[in-house]
C-alpha positions as CSV (number, residue, x, y, z in Angstrom):
1,M,109.5,118.5,90.3
2,N,107.2,116.4,92.5
3,F,103.5,116.1,92.2
4,T,102.8,118.2,95.3
5,T,104.6,121.2,93.9
6,I,102.8,120.9,90.6
7,F,99.5,120.6,92.4
8,R,100.2,123.7,94.5
9,Y,101.2,126.0,91.6
10,S,98.3,124.8,89.4
11,L,95.7,126.1,91.8
12,P,94.2,129.6,91.2
13,R,96.2,132.4,92.8
14,A,93.0,134.2,93.8
15,K,90.1,132.6,95.7
16,K,87.5,132.7,92.9
17,H,85.4,129.8,94.3
18,K,84.2,128.8,97.8
19,Q,84.1,125.1,97.0
20,C,85.7,122.5,94.8
21,T,85.2,118.8,93.9
22,L,88.3,116.7,93.7
23,F,88.5,113.3,92.0
24,L,91.4,111.5,93.6
25,T,93.2,108.2,92.6
26,T,96.4,107.3,94.3
27,R,98.3,104.4,95.8
28,G,99.7,106.7,98.4
29,R,103.3,106.5,99.7
30,D,104.3,110.0,100.8
31,P,102.5,111.3,104.0
32,D,104.1,114.7,103.7
33,G,102.7,115.1,100.2
34,G,99.2,114.0,101.3
35,Y,99.2,116.4,104.2
36,R,100.4,119.3,102.0
37,I,97.7,118.7,99.4
38,A,95.0,118.5,102.0
39,R,96.2,121.7,103.7
40,C,96.5,123.4,100.3
41,L,92.9,122.6,99.4
42,R,91.7,123.8,102.8
43,H,93.6,127.1,102.3
44,H,92.0,127.8,98.9
45,Y,88.5,126.5,99.4
46,E,85.9,126.7,102.2
47,H,84.3,123.5,101.2
48,I,86.0,120.4,99.7
49,R,84.1,117.5,98.1
50,L,86.4,114.6,97.5
51,V,85.3,111.8,95.1
52,I,87.1,108.4,95.3
53,P,86.3,106.4,92.1
54,S,88.9,103.7,92.6
55,L,92.1,103.5,94.7
56,C,92.9,106.0,97.4
57,K,95.5,104.4,99.7
58,S,97.7,105.4,102.5
59,A,98.7,109.0,102.2
60,G,95.5,109.5,100.0
61,T,93.5,108.7,103.1
62,L,95.1,111.8,104.8
63,V,93.5,113.9,102.0
64,V,90.2,112.2,102.7
65,I,90.4,113.2,106.4
66,G,90.8,116.8,105.4
67,A,87.7,116.9,103.2
68,D,84.2,118.1,104.1
69,E,82.4,115.5,102.0
70,V,83.8,112.1,101.0
71,V,82.2,110.4,98.0
72,I,83.2,106.7,97.5
73,G,82.0,105.0,94.3
74,D,81.1,101.3,94.0
75,L,84.7,100.5,92.9
76,G,86.2,103.1,95.3
77,E,88.3,102.0,98.3
78,L,90.4,103.7,100.9
79,G,93.4,102.2,102.7
80,P,94.8,102.4,106.2
81,L,97.3,105.0,107.2
82,D,100.1,102.5,106.7
83,I,103.1,104.5,105.7
84,Q,105.6,102.9,103.4
85,V,109.3,103.2,104.5
86,R,112.1,102.7,102.0
87,K,114.2,99.5,102.5
88,S,117.8,100.5,103.0
89,S,119.1,97.3,101.4
90,E,116.8,97.4,98.3
91,L,116.5,99.8,95.4
92,E,113.1,101.4,95.1
93,E,111.5,98.9,97.4
94,R,109.4,99.9,100.5
95,S,108.1,98.1,103.5
96,S,105.1,98.7,105.6
97,G,105.4,100.7,108.8
98,L,103.5,97.9,110.5
99,D,105.8,95.1,109.5
100,I,108.0,95.2,112.6
101,I,105.1,96.0,114.9
102,Q,103.3,92.9,113.7
103,A,106.5,90.9,113.9
104,L,106.8,91.9,117.5
105,G,103.2,90.9,118.2
106,A,103.7,87.5,116.5
107,A,106.9,86.8,118.5
108,Q,105.1,87.8,121.7
109,D,102.1,85.5,120.9
110,H,104.5,82.6,120.0
111,T,106.5,83.0,123.2
112,R,103.4,83.2,125.4
113,Q,102.0,80.0,123.7
114,A,105.3,78.2,124.2
115,F,105.3,79.1,127.9
116,H,101.7,78.2,128.5
117,S,101.7,74.8,126.7
118,T,105.0,73.8,128.3
119,L,103.8,74.7,131.8
120,V,100.5,72.8,131.4
121,E,102.2,69.7,129.9
122,I,104.9,69.5,132.7
123,R,102.4,70.1,135.5
124,R,99.9,67.6,134.2
125,G,102.4,64.9,133.2
126,G,104.7,64.9,136.2
127,R,104.9,65.4,139.9
128,L,106.7,68.7,139.8
129,S,105.4,71.7,141.7
130,T,103.9,74.6,139.8
131,K,106.9,76.8,140.7
132,L,109.4,74.3,139.3
133,A,107.3,73.6,136.2
134,G,107.1,77.4,135.7
135,E,110.9,77.7,135.8
136,F,111.2,74.9,133.1
137,A,108.5,76.6,131.0
138,A,110.3,80.0,131.3
139,T,113.5,78.4,130.0
140,V,111.7,77.0,127.0
141,A,110.0,80.3,126.3
142,I,113.3,82.2,126.4
143,G,114.8,79.7,124.0
144,V,111.9,80.3,121.6
145,A,111.9,84.1,121.9
146,A,115.6,84.8,121.8
147,P,116.2,84.0,118.1
148,L,113.1,85.8,117.1
149,Y,113.8,89.0,118.9
150,S,117.5,89.0,117.9
151,Q,116.4,89.5,114.3
152,I,114.6,92.8,115.0
153,D,116.8,95.9,114.4
154,P,116.0,98.5,117.1
155,N,116.9,101.3,114.8
156,R,114.5,100.0,112.2
157,L,111.9,99.6,114.8
158,G,112.3,103.3,115.8
159,E,112.0,104.3,112.2
160,M,108.8,102.4,111.8
161,Q,107.3,103.9,114.9
162,R,108.2,107.4,113.8
163,A,106.5,106.8,110.5
164,M,103.4,105.7,112.2
165,R,103.5,108.7,114.5
166,I,103.8,111.0,111.5
167,A,100.6,109.6,110.0
168,H,98.8,110.0,113.4
169,E,99.9,113.6,113.9
170,Y,99.0,114.6,110.4
171,G,95.5,113.0,110.8
172,Q,94.9,114.8,114.0
173,R,95.8,118.2,112.5
174,L,93.6,117.7,109.4
175,N,90.6,116.5,111.5
176,K,90.6,119.8,113.5
177,S,89.2,121.5,110.4
178,S,87.0,118.8,108.9
179,K,85.8,117.0,112.0
180,A,85.4,114.0,109.7
181,L,86.7,111.2,112.0
182,R,84.6,109.2,114.4
183,A,86.0,108.5,117.9
184,G,88.9,106.0,117.7
185,A,88.9,106.0,113.9
186,L,92.4,107.5,113.6
187,E,94.0,105.0,115.9
188,N,92.3,102.2,113.9
189,L,93.5,103.6,110.6
190,V,97.1,103.8,111.9
191,A,97.5,100.5,113.7
192,S,94.5,98.1,113.4
193,Y,94.7,97.0,109.7
194,P,96.9,94.0,108.7
195,S,98.2,95.3,105.3
196,H,98.8,98.3,103.2
197,S,96.4,97.1,100.5
198,F,93.5,96.3,102.8
199,V,90.3,97.4,101.2
200,I,88.1,99.9,103.1
201,D,85.0,100.2,101.1
202,R,82.2,102.7,101.4
203,K,80.3,100.8,104.1
204,E,83.4,100.4,106.3
205,A,84.5,103.9,105.6
206,S,81.2,105.2,107.0
207,E,82.1,103.5,110.3
208,L,85.3,105.5,110.4
209,L,84.1,108.9,108.9
210,T,81.1,111.0,109.5
211,N,80.8,112.4,106.0
212,V,80.7,109.5,103.6
213,Q,78.3,109.6,100.7
214,S,77.4,107.7,97.5
215,P,78.2,109.5,94.2
216,T,75.6,111.4,92.3
217,Q,74.6,110.4,88.8
218,E,76.6,113.3,87.3
219,E,79.7,112.1,89.3
220,N,79.2,108.5,88.1
221,D,78.9,109.8,84.5
222,F,82.1,111.9,84.9
223,C,84.0,108.9,86.3
224,E,82.9,106.7,83.5
225,M,84.0,109.3,80.9
226,F,87.4,109.7,82.4
227,W,88.0,106.2,83.7
228,I,91.2,105.8,81.7
229,V,92.6,108.5,84.1
230,L,90.7,107.8,87.3
231,G,90.7,104.0,87.2
232,E,94.4,103.6,88.1
233,Q,97.2,105.9,89.1
234,S,99.4,105.8,86.0
235,G,101.6,108.9,85.8
236,H,98.8,111.5,85.1
237,G,99.3,114.9,86.6
238,P,96.4,117.0,88.0
239,M,93.5,117.8,85.5
240,Y,91.2,120.7,86.1
241,I,87.7,121.6,84.9
242,R,87.1,125.3,85.6
243,N,84.6,128.0,84.8
244,N,85.6,131.5,85.6
245,E,82.3,133.1,84.6
246,G,79.3,131.1,85.6
247,D,78.2,128.6,88.2
248,E,78.4,125.6,85.8
249,H,81.5,124.3,84.2
250,D,81.7,124.1,80.4
251,G,82.6,120.4,80.3
252,T,86.1,120.9,79.0
253,T,89.3,119.8,80.7
254,Q,92.3,121.9,81.0
255,N,95.9,120.8,81.8
256,D,96.7,124.5,82.4
257,I,99.3,123.9,85.1
258,Q,101.3,127.0,85.8
259,S,105.0,126.6,86.4
260,P,106.5,128.0,89.6
261,P,109.3,130.5,89.0
262,D,112.1,128.3,90.1
263,A,111.0,125.5,87.8
264,A,110.7,127.8,84.9
265,E,114.2,129.2,85.4
266,S,115.7,125.7,85.7
267,G,114.0,124.6,82.5
268,E,111.8,122.0,84.0
269,N,108.8,121.1,81.8
270,S,106.2,121.1,84.6
271,A,103.4,122.1,82.2
272,D,103.0,118.6,81.0
273,P,101.5,116.3,83.7
274,A,103.0,113.2,82.0
275,T,106.5,114.4,82.9
276,A,105.6,114.7,86.6
277,D,106.5,112.1,89.2
278,G,103.7,109.7,88.7
279,E,104.4,107.9,91.9
280,G,103.6,110.9,94.1
281,E,100.3,111.7,95.5
C-alpha cells in the first residue's frame, strides 16, 4: 500500500477539528500523491498550518501550495516543482522533467553563438558581403546543431513536457483554495530553477508565497524532540498527535493508522508505518 492511501485512511472519519498542524519531510517524487494529500487535508480541515523542519522537495511543494500557513524552520527548505520521471533504460532511476528542456536551451544557445561568432569573423576578416558571410555562418551553425538535436528523443521530450504540465495544473487547482502563490510564482517553480535539489529557503519562499512564517518556540521544541523522524525522510509513516476532548493535545504520539477495508482483507500490514512505502510522499 502506498503512503497516500495510508495517509487518507489514518485521518479521522468525522470532522472533529477545524484546523490541523502538519509537519512534513519529503524528497518528493510523485505529483499525484502530493496533490491527493493536499486535497485530502483541505477536505478534512478548514485551516491547515504546514511546518517544514527540513526537506520538502518537488511534490511536497504541492502540499505547501495547498496550505493556509507555511512555517519554514531555519533548516527547512522547499524545492521547485521539478517532477522526476522514471528512466526507461535504468532500474529505479529517475531524471528531472527539466533535463531535456535545459538541453534544448543549451543547444539553442550553442548554435546561436556559433552562427554569431562565425558571421563576425568572416565579415571582419574578408571582403565577402554580409549576405554571403551569413550563408557560410548558417552552414557552420547547422553543422553544430545537427548532432546535438539528433540526440533528443521527441517522445521523451513530450513525456517531460507532460510531467511539467501536470505540476502546473495541480498547482493552479490547489492555489484556488489557499491563494498562497504570488503572481508568476507557479511558473517560476515549474520552469525557472536549474535542479531538483535547488534550495528554496524561508527568505526566498516568502518571495513566492504570501503566507510564509517562522516557527514558534513550541514548534521548534517539537522539531527538536522528534528530529530523528523529521530531519530526513527515512521510511517513517504518518505520526499523529490528537486530543479528542480538549483544545490542547496531551503530548503523546499515536501511530493509530486505520487500515482500509481492502487492505485488511488482503492481509496487508498497513498499521505499521515502517512497512509503508518510504519513498512516497
